[in-house]
N, C-alpha and C positions, 0 to 999 in steps of 0.2 A: 217355388215350384209352380209353373204355369198349369192351370187346370182347364180342361175342356169337358163340358158336360153335354152329352148327346141327349136329344129329346127322348122321353119315355115312349116305348112302343108296346103295343099289346098284340100278342099272337094267340089266336083262339083255335082250340082243337075240339073235335066233337065230344070227347069224353075223357075220363081220367087215364084210361089205358093208352089212348092215342096221344095224349099229352106226354106221358112218360116216354113213349117210343119216339115221338118227334123230337123231344129235347135230347134224348140219347143219340139220335142220328146226327143232330147238329154238333154235339160234343165230340163224338168219335171222329167225325169228319175234320173238325178243327184240330183235334189232338194229333191225328195222323199227319195232317199237312204240316203242322209246326215241327213235329218230330222228324219228318222227312227233310225239313229245311235245316235241321241241326239246332233247333231252338229248344230251350228249356222252358217248361210250363209249370207254374205254381197254381194250384187249384184249391179253393176254399170250399170245404164240405160243411154240411149242417145235418141236423136230424129231422125227425118228423116223418109221418107216413108218406107225404107227397114226394119229398126229396129222396126218401129211401126207395120209393117206386122208380124214380128216375135212375138212381144208382143201379138198381137191379136190372133195369132195361139196358144200361150200358154194359153191365156184366154179362148179359145174354146176347149182346149185339153180335151178329155174324162176322163183323169186321174188327172186333176188338183185338184179335190176334195180329192184325196188320199194324197196330200202333206200337212204336218203340216206347214202352212204358218206363224205361230207364231214364227217359228225358222228362218225366212228369213227377212232380212232388205234390203230395196231398197233405193238406192242413185242415184244421177245423175252426169254423167261426165261433162255435160254442160247444160246451160239453157239460154233462151232468157230473158233478163231483161225487162219483161212486166208485166202488172197487172195479178193478180192471175188467173182470169177467161179468160184470153186471149186464143183464140183458138190455137195460135201458140206456146204456152209454151209447152216444152217437158213434163212437169208434167201433163198437161191437156191431151195430146194425150196418155200418158202411163196409166193414170187413166181410160180413156174411153176404151182403148184396153184391159187392163189387170187388173189393181188394183181394179176396181169396180166389177170384176167378180170372185175374190178370197177372201177367209176369212182371210185377213191379218190385224193385229191390226194397228190402226192409228199411234201408236207410233213407228211402224217399217217402216214408210214411211218418208224419210228424204228429203223433197223438198227444193230446193234452194229458198231463200227469193225472194219475188216478188216486183215489182216496186211500188205497191200501199200499202205497208206495213209499211210506215213511215221510210224507210231507203233509202239512196242513193246507188249507185253502189258499192262504196268502203266499206260502212258499211255492205252491203249484203255479200260481199266477206269475211269480218272479221267474220260475224256471222256463215257462213258455215264452215269456217276454224275451228272455235271453236267447232262446232257440230261434225265435223270429228274427231277432237282431243279427244273428249269425248269418242270415241270408239277406240282410238289408242292403240298401243302396246308399249312395251319397246323400240322397234327399229324405230317406225315411228308414226307420228302424224295423223294417219288415220287408219281405220279398215283394216284387211286382207280381200281383196275381193276375193270371190270364182270364180266369173265370171265377166268380164268386157265386155259389149256389145259395139261395135263401128260401126257406119256407116262410110262410106268413100265417100267423095265428088269426083266428076270428077277431081278436082284439087289436090286430095290426102289428103285433110284435114280430121282430126279426132277430135271429140268433137268440141270445138271452137278454136282449134289450127290450124291456117292457115299458108300456105307456106310463108317463108321468112319474118316472123314477130318475134318480141321479145318473145312472149309468148311461142313459141315452144322450145326456148333455155333455159327457166327459170328452174333452179333446186333448187332454194332457197325457193320456196313457194309451198303450196299444192293447193291453189286456187288463181285465178287471175281474175281481171276485163279485159274485152276486149272492147275497144272503137273503133269506126270507123271500124267495121267489114266489110270485103269485101263482105259478104253475109248478107242481112238484116235479122233481125233488127240490128241497129248499135251497141247497147249496149248488151253485153253478159257476162256470167260468165262461167269460165271453170276450170276444174281440170288440173293439169300439167302432163308432161310426167312421173316424178317420181311416182306419184300416180297411173297413168294408168299402168305403167310397174311393179308395185309391185303386181298387181293382179296375182293370180295363173294361171288363164286362161284368155287370151284375145281372144275374138271371133269377128272377123271383118266380116261384112255382105256387099257383093258387087254384087247385081244383075244388069244386064243390060250391053249392049255393051258400054255405055258411061263410065263405070268403068274399062274397059279393060286396058286402058293406065295406070291408077293409080295402078292397080293390078300388071301389068308388071314391073313398076318402083319399086314398093315396094318389089317385089320378087327378083329383080335384085340388090338390095342393094343400092338404091339411097340414097342420103343424106336426113336425116329426116328434115333438115331445109327447103329443097325444096319440099319434099314429106313426110309430117308428118306420113302418114300411114307406111312408111318404118321403122319408129322408134318405132312402137307399138310392144311390146314383152312381153308375159306373162312369169312368172317365171317357170311355169310348162308346159304350152301349149300355142301355138300361132297358131290359125286356121283362114284361109281365107275361108269363106263359100261363094261360088259363084254359078251362074248358067251358063249354056252353053254359053249364049251370052257374058258373061264377061270372059270366060275361053279360048277363042279361041287361044291365043298364050302362054298358060301356058305349060312349058315343062312337058312331061308325067311323068318324074321321081319325080316331086314335088307333083303330085296328089296322095292323100291317098284314095284308093278304099275301105278301110275297116273301116272307122271311124264310 
């Protein structure tokens, strides 16, 4: 499979609210255009306050009703292995913020199995692996993702790929169990770097001064083993969406003023 990696771009917004609204505008516009052209879109969601704010902004966007959501499939880049109704599940926060506010068929929502569904962590991983493969291509055992949303922790983690752990280096699997996570809850499920980096567009969301260090290291080319965000790269586009608080030390030449 031939790969093309676009340069990383940084888009700066005045504050966290403007950041969420700006990303929502970009997403709704692209989703509407693709749906109108008869194209199916697969979208990778994640959790965390920053990305949840983006999903909420999409769910409140005045043009969300103009999108044919039957052409959009939603997946998760990672999940907390908790009961289905647990408030901390990424699925729950995404549903409250976005999915309950749009006319998307239930069959287009591909949630990671929950801890109260009669499966253990490994069985849940196997089940999601199979579901991804059911939408795979000749080249890969998962869909072609149009957009992959990623939050970034202050430690530089993405999805549930944490620094200096074996999961970040795995290239043999599409989905992995995460045990003894350094961030609670202990048990999680995550997609791997090959899946994330197969997305056409990887959009990383980093508001706040506490993300400035991770942003700087990612842009400086740090090892993805130590700073997983540094290894997130879309095949067509890689964008770091940040606010002024996070962007203090970003070189001016890396900032895209026209995105």
